[in-house]
Structures are given as C-alpha cells and as structure tokens.
C-alpha positions in Angstrom: 80.1 36.3 144.2 81.9 34.1 142.1 78.8 33.8 139.9 78.1 37.3 140.2 81.4 38.0 138.2 80.6 35.5 135.6 77.2 37.0 135.2 79.0 40.6 134.8 81.6 39.2 132.5 79.1 37.6 129.7 77.0 40.9 130.0 80.0 42.5 129.1 80.7 40.0 126.0 76.8 40.4 125.1 76.7 44.1 124.3 80.3 43.7 122.8 79.0 41.6 120.5 75.6 43.7 119.8 78.2 46.4 119.1 79.6 44.7 117.0 77.1 42.9 115.0 74.9 46.6 114.9 78.5 48.1 113.3 78.3 45.4 110.4 75.0 45.6 109.6 75.4 49.2 108.5 78.9 48.0 106.6 76.8 45.8 104.9 74.2 48.9 104.8 75.8 51.1 103.4 77.6 48.5 101.0 74.1 47.7 99.6 72.8 51.1 99.2 76.1 52.3 97.2 75.3 49.1 94.9 72.1 50.2 94.5 73.2 53.6 93.7 75.9 52.8 91.8 76.3 49.4 89.5 79.6 49.4 88.6 80.2 48.5 92.8 79.4 45.0 93.0 77.2 43.8 96.1 80.0 42.3 98.3 77.9 40.1 100.2 77.1 37.9 96.4 80.3 38.3 95.3 81.9 36.6 98.2 79.0 34.1 97.9 79.9 33.6 94.5 83.7 33.0 95.4 82.3 30.3 97.7 80.4 28.4 95.5 83.7 28.8 92.6 86.3 27.7 95.9 84.1 24.3 97.3 84.9 21.2 95.8 82.6 20.5 93.0 80.7 16.7 94.5 79.4 19.2 97.7 78.7 22.4 95.1 76.6 20.0 93.2 75.2 18.8 96.4 74.3 21.5 98.2 73.0 22.8 94.8 70.6 19.6 94.5 69.3 19.8 98.1 68.6 23.3 98.9 67.0 23.8 95.0 66.5 27.3 94.0 67.3 28.1 97.6 71.1 27.9 97.2 72.4 31.3 96.7 69.9 32.8 99.6 70.8 30.2 101.9 74.7 31.2 101.4 74.1 34.7 101.4 72.4 34.4 104.5 75.2 32.4 105.6 77.4 34.7 104.5 75.7 37.3 106.8 75.5 35.2 110.4 79.1 33.9 110.3 80.6 37.5 109.5 78.2 39.4 111.8 79.2 36.8 114.0 82.9 37.7 113.4 82.0 41.1 114.1 80.7 40.8 117.9 84.0 38.6 118.3 85.9 41.2 116.8 84.3 44.2 119.3 84.8 42.1 121.8 88.1 41.3 121.2 89.0 45.7 120.7 88.4 45.4 124.7 91.1 43.1 125.2 93.2 44.5 121.5 92.4 47.2 119.0 95.6 46.1 117.0 94.2 42.5 116.9 90.7 43.9 116.4 91.3 46.4 113.8 93.6 43.4 112.0 90.4 41.5 112.2 88.4 44.2 110.6 91.7 44.7 107.8 90.9 41.2 107.1 87.6 41.6 106.9 88.1 44.4 103.7 90.6 42.1 102.6 88.0 39.1 101.5 85.8 41.6 100.6 88.0 43.7 98.1 89.1 39.9 96.8 85.8 39.2 96.4 84.7 42.2 94.6 87.2 42.6 92.4 86.6 39.1 90.7 83.9 40.3 89.9 83.2 41.4 86.1 82.6 45.5 85.2 83.3 47.4 88.1 84.4 50.5 89.1 88.1 49.7 90.8 87.8 53.0 92.8 84.7 53.0 93.9 85.1 49.9 94.8 87.7 50.4 97.6 86.3 53.8 98.5 82.9 51.9 99.5 84.2 48.8 101.1 87.0 50.9 103.1 84.6 53.7 103.9 81.7 51.1 104.9 83.6 49.0 106.9 84.9 52.7 108.2 81.3 54.1 108.9 80.9 50.4 111.1 83.7 50.2 112.6 83.1 53.6 114.1 79.8 52.9 115.3 81.0 50.0 117.1 83.6 51.8 118.7 80.7 54.5 119.4 78.4 52.3 121.1 81.4 50.6 123.3 82.4 54.0 124.3 78.4 54.7 125.3 77.9 51.7 126.7 81.0 52.2 129.1 83.0 49.0 127.9 85.6 51.2 126.7 86.2 53.4 129.6 86.4 49.9 131.7 89.0 48.1 129.2 91.1 51.2 128.9 90.8 51.8 133.3 94.1 49.9 134.4 93.1 50.9 138.1 89.4 49.4 137.3 90.9 46.0 136.7 90.1 46.1 133.0 87.7 43.7 132.1 87.1 41.9 135.7 85.9 45.2 137.7 82.6 47.3 136.9 81.2 49.5 138.6 77.9 49.8 137.0 77.9 53.0 136.6 76.5 54.9 132.9 79.2 56.3 131.4 79.6 60.3 131.4 78.5 62.0 128.1 81.4 63.0 126.3 
C-alpha cells in the first residue's frame, strides 16, 4: 500500500512537471514568434545567454569557448532552455501546494527575462514588456489548464480529500 501511494505521488509529480514544461515551451514559442515578426523585440533566449556570458568569469568563459568552439552559443541556449523548462516544471508542481509561491517564481522569471532583454541594444521597450508578460501569461495559463484538466488542481484544492495525499483516480469533470 505504501508503494502504491509513492507511485501515485510520482505520477502527480510527472504530470505537474509536464504541465509546467509545456507551458514554458508555449512561452518560448510566443516570445520567439514575436521576435521573428518584430525585430525590436529581442530573442529572450539569446539575450539571457548573452548575459550569462557577460557575467561568467573570464577564464571560465574563455575555456568554455575554446572547448566548445562554434557550438558555444547553441550549447548555452540549449542549457538555458533545459534549465528553464525544468524550473517551470518545478513551479507547476509547487503551484499544487502554493499558488502564491509559484506565481512569485513566474514573476522572477519575468524579471530575469526583462533584465536580459533590456540589456540588448535597439529594442522597443513597450513591445518587449508586453511580449514577455503576455508570453509568460499564456504559458502560465496553459500550465494551469493542463493541471486542471488532469485533475491535479482539484486534488490540491480539496481539503476533505486530503490534498495531494489522496486521489480517487476518477477523471476530472468538464468545466
């Protein structure tokens, strides 16, 4: 029985992580689509990667560039994507316990993205802010929808069901 509860909790973690990851992929898609359509909105992924390079100590950055060669920027961008998607998955799981803490985490992602974007030359500030906030809003909305559609939000909100500890296995009811 204890193993069954552990498996259910792992299933909850996986589904919550997947919801957050999908939400972040949507966020990246929206930001990069707007960047492709309007060049004065910077690529947030590239801007974050550039800020990481600038903030990395010189010797370490030099060795990394020498080791990776032409693959340095793609490797850094891939690392940023993977880490951000993982963080979004964690925030989705956290939202089952504390929506306020999860939304604070999303706010911190917005701060980092805007800091990096505003460090780029030749941007449209209003369009950049609207794009970043709109994309994070869309991604958060998608993650919330997926959590709700999978029944995880109802489980977390139902104190009589024991919160996350109990799950009936029944599919969620339509809205």
